[in-house]
C-alpha positions in Angstrom: -30.5 -14.9 -7.8 -28.2 -11.8 -7.1 -24.5 -12.1 -7.8 -21.6 -10.2 -6.3 -20.2 -7.8 -8.8 -16.5 -6.8 -9.1 -15.5 -3.6 -7.4 -15.2 -0.6 -9.8 -11.7 0.0 -11.0 -9.7 3.0 -12.2 -7.0 2.8 -14.8 -3.8 4.7 -14.0 -0.3 5.0 -15.6 2.7 4.4 -13.4 5.8 6.6 -13.4 7.5 3.8 -15.4 4.8 4.0 -18.1 2.9 0.9 -17.3 -0.9 0.9 -17.3 -2.6 -0.7 -14.3 -6.1 -1.1 -13.0 -6.6 -0.4 -9.3 -9.8 -0.8 -7.3 -11.5 2.4 -6.3 -11.4 3.1 -2.6 -14.5 2.5 -0.5 -16.7 5.6 0.2 -15.0 7.8 2.7 -11.6 6.3 2.1 -8.6 8.4 0.8 -5.3 6.8 -0.3 -2.3 8.3 1.6 -0.5 8.8 -1.7 -3.3 11.2 -2.7 -2.8 13.2 0.4 1.0 13.2 0.5 1.6 13.6 -3.3 5.2 12.4 -3.0 6.0 14.4 0.1 7.0 12.9 3.4 5.0 15.4 5.5 2.0 17.7 5.1 0.1 20.1 7.3 -3.7 19.6 7.6 -5.9 22.4 8.9 -9.0 21.3 10.8 -11.0 24.3 12.0 -8.6 26.6 13.9 -6.1 23.7 14.6 -3.1 22.6 12.4 -2.0 19.0 12.3 1.1 17.4 10.9 0.9 14.1 9.0 4.2 12.4 8.5 5.2 9.3 6.5 8.0 7.6 8.5 11.0 5.6 7.3 9.2 2.6 8.7 6.3 3.2 6.3 4.0 4.4 9.1 1.8 7.5 9.3 1.9 9.7 12.3 -0.6 12.5 12.9 0.4 15.1 15.5 -1.1 18.4 16.7 
C-alpha cells in the first residue's frame, strides 16, 4: 500500500545563527524573499517591458508596469 511521504526539506541558517528546516517550494514556486533579497522593491524585465515589484508596509506585494 503506498504511503504519503514527507515533503523534501532544506536546512538553512537564520541571521540569528539558528539552524532550521524549511520545506522546499512546489515546482514553479519562488519565495518572495529570494526575489527581493532584503530589498523593498525590485525591477523585473519581461521581454521589452519593465515591471516594479514592491513589498508594502502592510506585507503585500504589488506588481506594476
